[in-house]
Structure formats: structure tokens, C-alpha cells
C-alpha positions, 0 to 999 in steps of 0.5 A: 338750432336756428338763425333768424334773419330780420329784415328791418327794411320798409322796402322789399328790395334794399341794400340792407336786404342785400347784405342779409342775403349775403349773410344767408348765402354764407351760412348755407355755404359753411354749415350743412342745413341739418346742423343749422336752420336759417329762417327769415323774418321780414317786418314789412310783411307783418300787419302794419296796423298790428305793429302800430297798435302794439297788437301782441295777439295778432296772428303775424305778430305772435308768429314773429315773437315766436321766431325770435324766441326759437332762434339761437342767434339773430342777424338784424339788418336795417337801413339808417335814416337820420342817424337811426335805424329804421321805423318799422324795426323800432316798432317790432323791437318795441313789441318784444318781451324785455328779455327776448334776446336773453342768451342769443347772439346778435349781429347787427348790419346796417346801411346808409347814405354815407360813412358818417351814419356808421356809428348808428349801430353803436349809439342807436341800435346797440342800446336797444338790443342790450335793453332787450337782454342781450349782452353778447352783441357781435361787431356790426357791419355797416356799408354805405350806398356806394359799396352796394352799388346796382349792376346793369340789371338794377340789382344790388351787388355786394362790393368786395370790401363788404364781402370780406367784412360779411365773411368775417362777420358770419365766421364770428357769428358761427364761432363765437355766437353759435360755437359751430365749426364751419364744415363746407357743405358737400354738394351732390356729384352726378354719378357720370363725374364720380371718380372710382377705381376698381 
């Protein structure tokens, strides 16, 4: 069983990618890798020409569509521009078959300049996801830029409120979307730290 994390930002380091990383960390912490495989798809890494020309036969597009087909659930992250999801995500979703999301759980995640763009998840992205055959779209997570500030090193950091919402969303994805119970992943313990009795 696998979850595909789709990064819909045109830039490599973005707030939406940071949220996607947060979901990945929570999935890895909750479920053993043998029970759940977490894969990534960065749309910006696909051939731009193939995307714009709708070249379904291009190797990068074929592989991306195969990743979507084989995943049991998708987490789709996008920045919001002018009350809509990113153009690169739009171009990619247009390439998917009409029933590409049928039977899959989808968790949408978005970031935007202000709280006023929060409804873009429900009014712009959700209808497109539903048109691709998906009826089980989980409640999304939206964060404003102020909720994902940069630290002194220039890296984005997830604020406390958003961290809690990611916890809840990941839990819902596992419980409702994948029907998996979270089992904390055990980490190897060095022999010198092992407790034992004789």
C-alpha cells in the first residue's frame, strides 16, 4: 500500500512543500515502512514541454501517471495564486485519465499569502479532484504564509497550530482514507543501551 505525495509548487523550496514534508514525517512516524510506502512526485521535475503539449507518451509523464494509478492515497500540496491552485498542478491534473482518482483517498493541502484564500481548496481544487472520480476527499489543510515563517537559517518552519492540524489530517488519512491503525515505528536500540535481566 502506498501514499503519493504530490508537490504542485513551481519552486523547489516552498511553504507547500514544507507542509508535504510534515505529512511525510508523520506518516513515517506512525506506520512502519513495510506496511505503508510513501512516494513523492514533484510536478516541477516533469518535462515542461511534455506537460504543456499534453504529451502522454513522454517518459516522465507516463511514470507520473503510473505513480498516481498505483497509489492508494494522494496528498496534494499547492500554493494558492489569485484564489486558485498552481498552474503546474492544473496542467498535470488535466493529463490524468477521467477516473484516475477513483477509489483513492485524497488529502489536499494549500498555502497562500493570507487567510482570504482558504476557500480555494473547496471552490477551486475540490471540484477538479471530484471530476477525476474521487468522492472521498478528506478535509484539507490551509496555511497562510505567516503560519509557516522562515527561521534564522532561511528554512520554512511549521507553526504550532498548523502542526496540530497536520497531525489531525494525517491521522484522518490513516484511519479513514487507508483504514490503517497507527503503530509507532520502533527504532533500533544499541546493544549497550538494552535493558535485560539475567
